[in-house]
C-alpha positions as a printed Julia matrix, in Angstrom:
372×3 Matrix{Float64}:
   0.0     0.0    0.0
   1.2     3.51  -0.8
   0.0     6.03   1.77
  -0.57    9.66   0.93
   1.34   11.0    3.91
  -0.05   14.29   5.15
  -3.6    13.51   3.99
  -4.87   10.76   6.27
  -8.43   12.03   6.44
 -10.64   14.03   8.8
 -12.1    11.0   10.59
  -8.67    9.63  11.41
  -7.56   12.95  12.88
 -10.2    12.62  15.58
  -8.1     9.83  17.13
  -5.27   12.23  17.91
  -3.13   14.97  16.41
   0.29   15.13  14.87
   1.58   17.55  17.49
   0.63   15.23  20.33
   2.29   12.27  18.61
   5.43   14.31  17.96
   5.58   15.31  21.61
   5.16   11.69  22.66
   8.1    10.6   20.51
  10.18   13.53  21.74
   9.51   12.53  25.36
  10.27    8.89  24.61
  13.59    9.83  23.02
  14.61   12.08  25.9
  13.26   10.31  28.96
  13.25    6.62  28.03
  15.66    5.86  25.2
  18.44    8.3   26.1
  21.32    6.45  27.69
  19.7     3.07  27.05
  19.48    2.79  23.26
  21.28    5.18  20.94
  19.35    3.76  17.99
  15.9     4.27  19.53
  16.9     7.65  20.91
  17.85    8.87  17.44
  14.98    7.21  15.56
  12.27    8.49  17.9
  13.81   11.98  17.87
  13.78   12.03  14.06
  10.15   10.87  14.0
   9.24   13.68  16.42
  10.67   16.17  13.91
   8.8    14.66  10.95
   5.35   16.35  10.87
   4.06   14.39   7.89
   4.97   11.03   9.41
   3.45   12.06  12.77
   0.33   13.03  10.85
   0.18    9.51   9.43
   0.5     8.0   12.92
  -2.1    10.27  14.5
  -4.54    9.86  11.63
  -4.46    6.07  11.29
  -3.84    4.77  14.82
  -6.26    5.07  17.76
  -5.12    7.43  20.49
  -3.65    5.85  23.6
  -1.59    2.68  23.8
  -1.66    2.04  20.04
   0.34    5.24  19.48
   3.19    4.13  21.75
   6.64    4.56  20.18
   7.68    1.12  21.41
   4.83   -0.49  19.51
   5.63    1.11  16.15
   9.37    0.49  16.43
   8.83   -3.16  17.39
   6.29   -3.71  14.61
   8.78   -2.58  11.95
  11.47   -4.83  13.45
   9.02   -7.76  13.62
   8.4    -7.34   9.87
  12.14   -7.19   9.12
  12.1    -3.54   8.14
  15.39   -1.85   7.18
  18.05   -1.67   9.88
  15.96   -3.99  12.06
  18.92   -5.25  14.04
  20.73   -2.04  14.98
  18.24    0.68  14.07
  18.6     3.37  11.4
  21.43    5.79  12.15
  21.83    9.01  10.18
  19.52   10.93   7.87
  19.9     8.59   4.88
  19.13    5.5    6.95
  16.11    7.22   8.49
  14.9     8.05   4.98
  15.06    4.38   4.0
  13.31    3.33   7.22
  10.59    5.94   6.67
  10.03    5.03   3.03
   9.79    1.3    3.84
   7.4     1.89   6.75
   5.06    4.04   4.67
   5.14    1.59   1.76
   4.28   -1.31   4.11
   1.92    0.69   6.32
  -0.99   -1.77   6.01
   1.2    -4.57   7.38
   2.78   -2.37  10.06
  -0.59   -1.12  11.23
  -1.99   -4.66  11.32
   0.8    -5.75  13.67
   0.27   -2.68  15.87
  -3.46   -3.36  16.11
  -2.96   -7.06  16.83
  -0.07   -6.84  19.28
   0.8    -4.99  22.48
   4.0    -3.94  24.23
   4.38   -7.12  26.26
   8.03   -7.01  27.2
   8.36   -9.94  29.58
  11.55   -9.3   31.54
  12.57  -12.42  33.51
  15.38  -10.51  35.24
  12.74   -8.83  37.41
  12.56  -12.16  39.24
  15.84  -11.17  40.92
  14.1    -8.21  42.56
  11.0   -10.22  43.49
  12.88  -13.19  44.92
  13.82  -11.71  48.35
  10.15  -11.05  49.08
   8.93  -14.37  47.69
  11.51  -16.3   49.7
  10.46  -14.82  53.05
   6.69  -15.39  52.71
   5.05  -18.45  54.31
   5.67  -21.41  52.02
   4.45  -22.99  49.77
   3.33  -20.27  47.37
   0.59  -19.93  44.78
   1.73  -17.28  42.28
  -0.78  -15.23  40.31
   0.65  -12.62  37.95
  -1.5    -9.78  36.64
  -0.27   -8.83  33.18
   1.7   -12.03  32.77
   2.59  -11.64  29.07
   4.55  -14.84  28.33
   4.63  -15.95  31.97
   8.42  -15.94  32.28
   8.22  -14.26  35.71
   6.03  -17.1   36.97
   9.12  -19.34  37.06
  11.53  -17.71  39.56
  12.61  -21.18  40.66
  13.92  -22.05  37.17
  16.71  -19.42  37.19
  20.01  -18.87  38.96
  20.8   -15.6   40.78
  23.92  -13.63  41.64
  23.58  -10.61  43.93
  26.53   -8.23  43.8
  27.58   -4.97  45.43
  29.94   -2.34  44.06
  33.38   -2.56  45.67
  36.62   -0.65  45.33
  38.02   -3.29  42.99
  34.82   -3.9   41.06
  31.64   -5.9   41.74
  31.72   -8.05  44.87
  29.51  -11.12  45.03
  27.23  -11.14  48.06
  25.01  -14.15  47.42
  24.4   -16.82  44.8
  21.55  -19.29  44.68
  19.09  -20.94  42.38
  18.8   -23.78  39.89
  22.42  -24.97  39.37
  21.98  -26.03  35.74
  19.77  -23.15  34.63
  20.68  -21.65  31.24
  19.76  -18.25  32.68
  21.94  -16.59  35.33
  20.58  -13.24  36.57
  22.96  -10.71  38.09
  21.5    -8.0   40.33
  23.32   -5.12  42.04
  22.14   -4.62  45.56
  22.78   -2.62  48.72
  21.71   -2.98  52.33
  22.44   -5.76  54.8
  23.43   -9.22  53.64
  20.61  -10.83  55.63
  18.09   -9.12  53.36
  19.11  -11.43  50.51
  17.43  -14.81  50.05
  19.17  -18.04  50.97
  16.82  -20.4   49.15
  14.32  -20.5   46.34
  10.6   -20.29  47.1
   8.49  -23.43  46.97
   5.85  -22.86  44.3
   2.94  -25.27  43.97
   0.63  -23.3   41.65
   1.19  -20.7   38.92
  -1.3   -18.66  36.96
  -1.45  -15.44  34.98
  -3.87  -13.04  33.31
  -3.18  -11.05  30.16
  -5.21   -9.48  27.38
  -3.15  -11.51  24.93
  -1.08  -14.24  26.64
   2.03  -15.28  24.74
   3.57  -18.74  24.5
   7.17  -18.31  23.31
   7.93  -22.0   23.89
   5.39  -23.43  21.42
   4.47  -20.4   19.28
   7.36  -19.12  17.17
   5.53  -15.89  16.25
   5.09  -15.08  19.93
   8.81  -15.52  20.54
   9.57  -13.43  17.46
   7.37  -10.62  18.81
   9.1   -10.67  22.19
  12.45  -10.51  20.4
  11.26   -7.55  18.32
  10.42   -5.68  21.51
  14.03   -5.92  22.69
  15.69   -2.66  21.76
  18.3    -2.7   18.97
  21.82   -3.34  20.15
  20.76   -4.82  23.52
  22.33   -8.2   22.9
  22.43   -8.97  26.62
  18.68   -8.65  26.99
  18.04  -10.64  23.8
  20.25  -13.45  25.11
  18.46  -13.31  28.47
  15.09  -13.76  26.78
  16.3   -16.8   24.81
  17.86  -18.34  27.93
  14.66  -17.81  29.94
  12.58  -19.55  27.28
  15.04  -22.47  27.34
  14.89  -22.56  31.16
  11.08  -22.82  31.32
  10.73  -25.15  28.34
  10.77  -28.39  30.43
   8.35  -26.99  33.06
   4.57  -27.49  33.02
   2.81  -24.49  31.51
   1.2   -22.11  34.0
  -2.55  -21.61  33.94
  -2.95  -18.61  31.61
  -6.24  -16.71  31.28
  -6.98  -14.32  28.44
  -8.89  -11.23  29.52
  -9.04   -8.06  31.59
  -7.03   -8.0   34.82
  -9.93   -6.87  36.98
 -12.64   -8.96  35.34
 -10.71  -12.23  35.49
  -8.86  -11.86  38.8
 -11.54  -13.05  41.29
 -12.29  -16.36  39.56
  -8.64  -17.16  38.93
  -7.61  -16.3   42.5
 -10.32  -18.69  43.74
  -8.54  -21.56  41.94
  -5.39  -21.21  44.06
  -4.92  -24.18  46.41
  -6.07  -23.29  49.94
  -2.96  -24.73  51.6
  -0.67  -22.31  49.73
   0.04  -18.63  50.35
  -1.55  -16.73  47.48
   0.76  -14.05  46.08
  -0.77  -11.64  43.56
   2.03   -9.73  41.82
   2.68   -7.48  38.83
   5.61   -5.58  37.28
   5.38   -2.47  35.06
   1.73   -3.17  34.23
  -0.41   -0.49  35.84
   0.81    2.26  33.5
  -1.39    0.65  30.84
  -4.53    1.16  32.96
  -6.3     4.51  33.34
  -6.03    5.99  36.87
  -9.55    4.96  37.94
  -8.88    1.35  36.94
  -5.63    1.34  38.92
  -7.54    2.32  42.03
 -10.19   -0.3   41.28
  -7.51   -2.95  40.81
  -5.88   -2.07  44.14
  -9.21   -2.28  45.99
  -9.98   -5.62  44.36
  -6.62   -7.15  45.3
  -7.0    -6.06  48.92
 -10.55   -7.39  49.03
  -9.6   -10.78  47.57
  -6.69  -11.27  49.96
  -8.65  -10.07  53.01
 -11.45  -12.48  52.15
  -9.2   -15.49  51.61
  -8.85  -17.88  54.58
  -5.31  -17.37  55.78
  -5.0   -14.19  53.72
  -2.25  -13.7   51.19
   0.15  -11.06  49.91
   0.35   -8.44  47.18
   3.68   -7.58  45.52
   3.79   -4.65  43.1
   6.84   -3.53  41.13
   5.77   -0.34  39.39
   6.83    3.24  38.83
   5.65    5.23  41.85
   3.71    7.62  39.6
   1.1     4.89  38.96
   0.77    3.9   42.64
  -1.7     6.51  43.96
  -2.23    4.63  47.22
   1.37    5.3   48.29
   1.72    8.8   46.81
   2.18   10.48  50.19
   5.26    8.41  50.91
   6.36    7.8   47.34
  10.13    7.29  47.24
  12.26    9.5   45.08
  15.18    8.15  43.12
  18.54    9.13  44.62
  19.93   10.41  41.31
  18.29   12.05  38.29
  19.37    9.2   36.02
  17.42    6.78  38.25
  14.07    8.32  37.27
  12.95    5.12  35.55
  13.43    2.98  38.66
  10.42    1.02  39.87
   9.09    0.9   43.42
   8.87   -2.56  44.94
   6.01   -2.71  47.44
   4.66   -5.44  49.71
   0.97   -5.17  50.57
   0.97   -1.53  49.46
   4.05   -0.51  51.47
   7.17    0.52  49.48
  10.26   -1.45  50.47
  12.85   -0.97  47.7
  13.79    0.7   44.43
  14.47   -1.66  41.55
  16.04   -1.31  38.12
  13.43   -1.37  35.33
  14.96   -4.57  33.96
  15.74   -6.16  37.33
  19.36   -5.08  37.26
  19.37   -3.51  40.72
  17.64   -3.73  44.1
  18.15   -1.17  46.86
  16.19   -1.18  50.11
  14.5     2.07  51.04
  15.4     3.92  54.2
  12.98    2.87  56.91
  12.19   -0.44  55.26
  15.0    -2.32  57.01
  14.24   -6.0   57.45
  11.33   -6.0   55.02
  13.3    -7.87  52.39
  14.94  -10.16  54.9
  13.73  -13.4   56.45
């Protein structure tokens, strides 16, 4: 299909406007991609300065999540667009990327409308593990926004917790599945007794997602997850492949397709009564409107309060989407830590974590919360 860029139609413009899309790409380049992906930083900045291309995006994609920069960039990579591996660098390369994307816009748009930004980062298990290990065992894990379910298998990975020392990283603890193809390294501070000594005992696993992925048996699902890894991040791409290999021999978790709030009560009721139910989620609530976040929080509390023996709620989200802890929301110690997530247990913040599970630092006043 050849698109007449700059003339996408009056009806399409109602879904958004080119200025808003340009601003979104500018913010993405500056606040998210900068320092993490030179390719995505440059590409999203160039898109933000391309009024005709932004007009195409605003006129043919619904406003909201479907106009996310991550979604467009991953869709082009998924379809093997130009410079898919390392991203277009320079004006000439951007011109080729732009021309290809416009020429294949029907296909690109179809992927965007069918898929979602479901980055499933197994390394976040390293930040969840200290809490999971200290809860009453055995555990029944229920993940809201499970994507491919890779975070439902924290007992399939191996972990190394390190601290920065004068002569480089100093290992503080190592545990986990000895033969796991995935070894997760996490920088951490605080007392050594806050780190886990053993893996949790998990007897039930389940997840909810609008579009659950199965990267073990569905090659297209794995290909989509790989497309969502930013260009040049070979470490994260390797981690994804290793995680899929690690969970391949394990029984599949119970995965439910649907809305987090609508499906949560029935799925939680399936958890075995002898296990501690743990409802958890990582970097999910940003995709819900504020009112639904509040509704979700009330529902989780209600389900756990009404369960014989109770249960626990672990959230790993940016503090800006946690309105119930706004008054005591932690602030990152350095400006470049602005993307850190807040790890909370039962609504109480206990640590700051790296967005990809690369770091875990206890918050002042939360001493002992991560420990046994």
